PyMOL CGO cylinders between C-alpha atoms (Angstrom):
from pymol import cmd
from pymol.cgo import CYLINDER

trace = [
    CYLINDER, 5.84, 4.75, 2.57, 4.68, 1.29, 1.65, 0.3, 1, 1, 1, 1, 1, 1,
    CYLINDER, 4.68, 1.29, 1.65, 7.41, 0.59, -0.86, 0.3, 1, 1, 1, 1, 1, 1,
    CYLINDER, 7.41, 0.59, -0.86, 6.31, -3.01, -1.37, 0.3, 1, 1, 1, 1, 1, 1,
    CYLINDER, 6.31, -3.01, -1.37, 2.86, -1.77, -2.44, 0.3, 1, 1, 1, 1, 1, 1,
    CYLINDER, 2.86, -1.77, -2.44, 4.26, 0.76, -4.89, 0.3, 1, 1, 1, 1, 1, 1,
    CYLINDER, 4.26, 0.76, -4.89, 6.80, -1.69, -6.31, 0.3, 1, 1, 1, 1, 1, 1,
    CYLINDER, 6.80, -1.69, -6.31, 4.21, -4.45, -6.74, 0.3, 1, 1, 1, 1, 1, 1,
    CYLINDER, 4.21, -4.45, -6.74, 1.86, -2.02, -8.54, 0.3, 1, 1, 1, 1, 1, 1,
    CYLINDER, 1.86, -2.02, -8.54, 4.63, -0.86, -10.86, 0.3, 1, 1, 1, 1, 1, 1,
    CYLINDER, 4.63, -0.86, -10.86, 5.74, -4.46, -11.49, 0.3, 1, 1, 1, 1, 1, 1,
    CYLINDER, 5.74, -4.46, -11.49, 2.19, -5.23, -12.66, 0.3, 1, 1, 1, 1, 1, 1,
    CYLINDER, 2.19, -5.23, -12.66, 2.35, -2.24, -15.02, 0.3, 1, 1, 1, 1, 1, 1,
    CYLINDER, 2.35, -2.24, -15.02, -0.33, -0.09, -13.37, 0.3, 1, 1, 1, 1, 1, 1,
    CYLINDER, -0.33, -0.09, -13.37, -0.22, 3.65, -12.88, 0.3, 1, 1, 1, 1, 1, 1,
    CYLINDER, -0.22, 3.65, -12.88, -1.80, 5.00, -9.68, 0.3, 1, 1, 1, 1, 1, 1,
    CYLINDER, -1.80, 5.00, -9.68, -4.86, 6.07, -11.69, 0.3, 1, 1, 1, 1, 1, 1,
    CYLINDER, -4.86, 6.07, -11.69, -5.22, 2.73, -13.46, 0.3, 1, 1, 1, 1, 1, 1,
    CYLINDER, -5.22, 2.73, -13.46, -4.90, 0.74, -10.26, 0.3, 1, 1, 1, 1, 1, 1,
    CYLINDER, -4.90, 0.74, -10.26, -7.32, 2.98, -8.37, 0.3, 1, 1, 1, 1, 1, 1,
    CYLINDER, -7.32, 2.98, -8.37, -9.86, 2.57, -11.16, 0.3, 1, 1, 1, 1, 1, 1,
    CYLINDER, -9.86, 2.57, -11.16, -9.45, -1.21, -11.02, 0.3, 1, 1, 1, 1, 1, 1,
    CYLINDER, -9.45, -1.21, -11.02, -10.08, -1.06, -7.26, 0.3, 1, 1, 1, 1, 1, 1,
    CYLINDER, -10.08, -1.06, -7.26, -13.04, 1.30, -7.74, 0.3, 1, 1, 1, 1, 1, 1,
    CYLINDER, -13.04, 1.30, -7.74, -11.59, 4.01, -5.49, 0.3, 1, 1, 1, 1, 1, 1,
    CYLINDER, -11.59, 4.01, -5.49, -10.23, 7.46, -6.20, 0.3, 1, 1, 1, 1, 1, 1,
    CYLINDER, -10.23, 7.46, -6.20, -6.62, 7.84, -7.26, 0.3, 1, 1, 1, 1, 1, 1,
    CYLINDER, -6.62, 7.84, -7.26, -6.16, 10.28, -4.38, 0.3, 1, 1, 1, 1, 1, 1,
    CYLINDER, -6.16, 10.28, -4.38, -7.30, 7.73, -1.81, 0.3, 1, 1, 1, 1, 1, 1,
    CYLINDER, -7.30, 7.73, -1.81, -5.13, 4.99, -3.31, 0.3, 1, 1, 1, 1, 1, 1,
    CYLINDER, -5.13, 4.99, -3.31, -2.11, 7.31, -3.32, 0.3, 1, 1, 1, 1, 1, 1,
    CYLINDER, -2.11, 7.31, -3.32, -2.68, 8.01, 0.38, 0.3, 1, 1, 1, 1, 1, 1,
    CYLINDER, -2.68, 8.01, 0.38, -2.76, 4.26, 1.07, 0.3, 1, 1, 1, 1, 1, 1,
    CYLINDER, -2.76, 4.26, 1.07, 0.47, 3.81, -0.86, 0.3, 1, 1, 1, 1, 1, 1,
    CYLINDER, 0.47, 3.81, -0.86, 2.11, 6.65, 1.07, 0.3, 1, 1, 1, 1, 1, 1,
    CYLINDER, 2.11, 6.65, 1.07, 0.95, 5.20, 4.41, 0.3, 1, 1, 1, 1, 1, 1,
    CYLINDER, 0.95, 5.20, 4.41, -1.24, 8.19, 5.23, 0.3, 1, 1, 1, 1, 1, 1,
    CYLINDER, -1.24, 8.19, 5.23, -4.49, 6.18, 5.05, 0.3, 1, 1, 1, 1, 1, 1,
    CYLINDER, -4.49, 6.18, 5.05, -5.28, 2.54, 5.73, 0.3, 1, 1, 1, 1, 1, 1,
    CYLINDER, -5.28, 2.54, 5.73, -7.61, 0.45, 3.59, 0.3, 1, 1, 1, 1, 1, 1,
    CYLINDER, -7.61, 0.45, 3.59, -10.51, -1.56, 4.95, 0.3, 1, 1, 1, 1, 1, 1,
    CYLINDER, -10.51, -1.56, 4.95, -9.78, -5.27, 5.21, 0.3, 1, 1, 1, 1, 1, 1,
    CYLINDER, -9.78, -5.27, 5.21, -11.97, -5.81, 2.15, 0.3, 1, 1, 1, 1, 1, 1,
    CYLINDER, -11.97, -5.81, 2.15, -9.98, -3.30, 0.13, 0.3, 1, 1, 1, 1, 1, 1,
    CYLINDER, -9.98, -3.30, 0.13, -6.68, -4.68, 1.43, 0.3, 1, 1, 1, 1, 1, 1,
    CYLINDER, -6.68, -4.68, 1.43, -7.74, -8.15, 0.21, 0.3, 1, 1, 1, 1, 1, 1,
    CYLINDER, -7.74, -8.15, 0.21, -8.70, -6.73, -3.18, 0.3, 1, 1, 1, 1, 1, 1,
    CYLINDER, -8.70, -6.73, -3.18, -5.34, -4.95, -3.50, 0.3, 1, 1, 1, 1, 1, 1,
    CYLINDER, -5.34, -4.95, -3.50, -3.48, -8.12, -2.54, 0.3, 1, 1, 1, 1, 1, 1,
    CYLINDER, -3.48, -8.12, -2.54, -5.38, -10.25, -5.06, 0.3, 1, 1, 1, 1, 1, 1,
    CYLINDER, -5.38, -10.25, -5.06, -4.67, -7.85, -7.93, 0.3, 1, 1, 1, 1, 1, 1,
    CYLINDER, -4.67, -7.85, -7.93, -0.98, -7.71, -7.01, 0.3, 1, 1, 1, 1, 1, 1,
    CYLINDER, -0.98, -7.71, -7.01, -0.57, -11.47, -6.45, 0.3, 1, 1, 1, 1, 1, 1,
    CYLINDER, -0.57, -11.47, -6.45, 0.55, -10.84, -2.87, 0.3, 1, 1, 1, 1, 1, 1,
    CYLINDER, 0.55, -10.84, -2.87, -0.90, -11.57, 0.54, 0.3, 1, 1, 1, 1, 1, 1,
    CYLINDER, -0.90, -11.57, 0.54, -2.37, -8.91, 2.78, 0.3, 1, 1, 1, 1, 1, 1,
    CYLINDER, -2.37, -8.91, 2.78, 0.39, -9.71, 5.28, 0.3, 1, 1, 1, 1, 1, 1,
    CYLINDER, 0.39, -9.71, 5.28, 3.13, -9.19, 2.69, 0.3, 1, 1, 1, 1, 1, 1,
    CYLINDER, 3.13, -9.19, 2.69, 1.80, -5.76, 1.79, 0.3, 1, 1, 1, 1, 1, 1,
    CYLINDER, 1.80, -5.76, 1.79, 0.38, -4.31, 4.98, 0.3, 1, 1, 1, 1, 1, 1,
    CYLINDER, 0.38, -4.31, 4.98, 2.01, -6.15, 7.89, 0.3, 1, 1, 1, 1, 1, 1,
    CYLINDER, 2.01, -6.15, 7.89, 5.62, -6.17, 6.76, 0.3, 1, 1, 1, 1, 1, 1,
    CYLINDER, 5.62, -6.17, 6.76, 7.86, -4.75, 9.54, 0.3, 1, 1, 1, 1, 1, 1,
    CYLINDER, 7.86, -4.75, 9.54, 9.97, -2.93, 6.93, 0.3, 1, 1, 1, 1, 1, 1,
    CYLINDER, 9.97, -2.93, 6.93, 7.03, -0.84, 5.66, 0.3, 1, 1, 1, 1, 1, 1,
    CYLINDER, 7.03, -0.84, 5.66, 7.60, 2.34, 7.59, 0.3, 1, 1, 1, 1, 1, 1,
    CYLINDER, 7.60, 2.34, 7.59, 11.38, 2.32, 7.97, 0.3, 1, 1, 1, 1, 1, 1,
    CYLINDER, 11.38, 2.32, 7.97, 11.66, 5.52, 5.95, 0.3, 1, 1, 1, 1, 1, 1,
    CYLINDER, 11.66, 5.52, 5.95, 8.63, 7.19, 7.48, 0.3, 1, 1, 1, 1, 1, 1,
    CYLINDER, 8.63, 7.19, 7.48, 9.10, 10.76, 8.59, 0.3, 1, 1, 1, 1, 1, 1,
    CYLINDER, 9.10, 10.76, 8.59, 5.81, 10.76, 10.51, 0.3, 1, 1, 1, 1, 1, 1,
    CYLINDER, 5.81, 10.76, 10.51, 6.51, 11.51, 14.18, 0.3, 1, 1, 1, 1, 1, 1,
    CYLINDER, 6.51, 11.51, 14.18, 3.64, 9.27, 15.35, 0.3, 1, 1, 1, 1, 1, 1,
    CYLINDER, 3.64, 9.27, 15.35, 5.30, 6.16, 13.91, 0.3, 1, 1, 1, 1, 1, 1,
    CYLINDER, 5.30, 6.16, 13.91, 7.98, 4.53, 15.99, 0.3, 1, 1, 1, 1, 1, 1,
    CYLINDER, 7.98, 4.53, 15.99, 10.20, 1.87, 14.46, 0.3, 1, 1, 1, 1, 1, 1,
    CYLINDER, 10.20, 1.87, 14.46, 10.83, -0.81, 17.06, 0.3, 1, 1, 1, 1, 1, 1,
    CYLINDER, 10.83, -0.81, 17.06, 14.04, -2.78, 16.80, 0.3, 1, 1, 1, 1, 1, 1,
    CYLINDER, 14.04, -2.78, 16.80, 15.24, -0.90, 13.74, 0.3, 1, 1, 1, 1, 1, 1,
]
cmd.load_cgo(trace, "trace")
């Protein structure tokens, strides 16, 4: 799960539906991004970052992102 993404969205006061509407994507697709199941395009990642006052790196390239992942295809290196 991308906890930083969820926390930043909540800190800005957006529900999943509100934020997805702002981004002009479905709530389902946004939820999958937040859960780490789907990845946004670079354009969408930039849009997300701008609306959350974060950088793309802070949100999507943070080594702590998937620490709690239960997906077998994700391996945590050095953690």
